[in-house]
C-alpha positions in Angstrom: -26.8 -12.1 10.5 -28.7 -15.4 9.6 -32.1 -14.8 8.1 -32.0 -11.1 8.8 -31.9 -8.5 6.1 -28.3 -7.8 5.3 -26.9 -5.1 3.0 -24.4 -6.0 0.3 -21.7 -4.1 2.1 -22.0 -5.4 5.7 -18.9 -6.1 7.7 -19.5 -9.8 7.9 -18.5 -10.1 4.2 -15.8 -7.4 4.2 -12.1 -8.3 3.7 -11.1 -5.8 6.4 -13.1 -7.6 9.2 -10.6 -9.2 11.6 -12.0 -11.7 14.1 -9.7 -11.9 17.2 -10.8 -14.2 20.1 -11.4 -11.1 22.2 -14.0 -9.4 20.0 -17.6 -10.5 19.2 -18.2 -8.3 16.2 -14.6 -8.1 15.0 -12.1 -5.3 14.3 -11.6 -3.3 11.1 -8.1 -3.7 9.7 -8.6 -1.0 7.0 -7.0 1.6 9.2 -3.8 -0.5 9.6 -2.9 0.2 5.9 -3.2 3.9 6.9 -0.7 3.4 9.7 -3.4 3.4 12.5 -4.3 0.6 14.9 -7.2 -1.8 14.4 -10.6 -0.4 15.3 -13.4 -2.3 17.1 -16.4 -2.6 14.8 -19.4 -0.9 16.5 -22.7 -2.8 16.7 -24.6 -0.1 14.7 -22.1 -0.5 11.8 -21.5 -4.3 11.6 -24.7 -5.1 9.7 -24.7 -1.9 7.6 -21.0 -1.6 6.7 -19.1 1.5 5.7 -17.5 3.4 2.9 -14.3 1.3 3.2 -16.0 -2.0 2.3 -14.2 -4.5 0.0 -15.7 -7.9 -0.5 -13.9 -10.9 0.9 -12.6 -13.3 -1.7 -13.5 -17.0 -1.8 -15.5 -17.2 1.4 -19.0 -17.9 -0.1 -17.6 -20.4 -2.6 -16.0 -22.4 0.1 -19.2 -22.6 2.2 -21.2 -23.6 -0.9 -18.8 -26.3 -1.7 -18.9 -27.7 1.9 -22.7 -27.7 1.9 -22.7 -29.5 -1.4 -20.3 -32.1 0.0 -22.5 -32.7 3.0 -25.7 -33.0 0.9 -23.9 -35.5 -1.3 -22.6 -37.5 1.7 -26.1 -37.7 3.2 -27.9 -38.2 -0.1 -29.6 -34.8 0.3 -31.1 -35.8 3.7 -29.6 -34.1 6.8 -32.0 -35.8 9.2 -33.1 -39.5 9.1 
């Protein structure tokens, strides 16, 4: 995920990815709205995504805001 090539529709940024404590890659909650149970996201799909992809809202803005706060707090220098 970090530093690797990611597609615009990968599961890590999909609103249907559910991350229970028992799953490393997460589960897809798209199927719940169709009356089916959650499905485990397979390793070969997690970085590519699928046709049900919908972008998560607000995740990237929150992370950017937190990084900005950290840089401000440490005057732009993370290490002494």
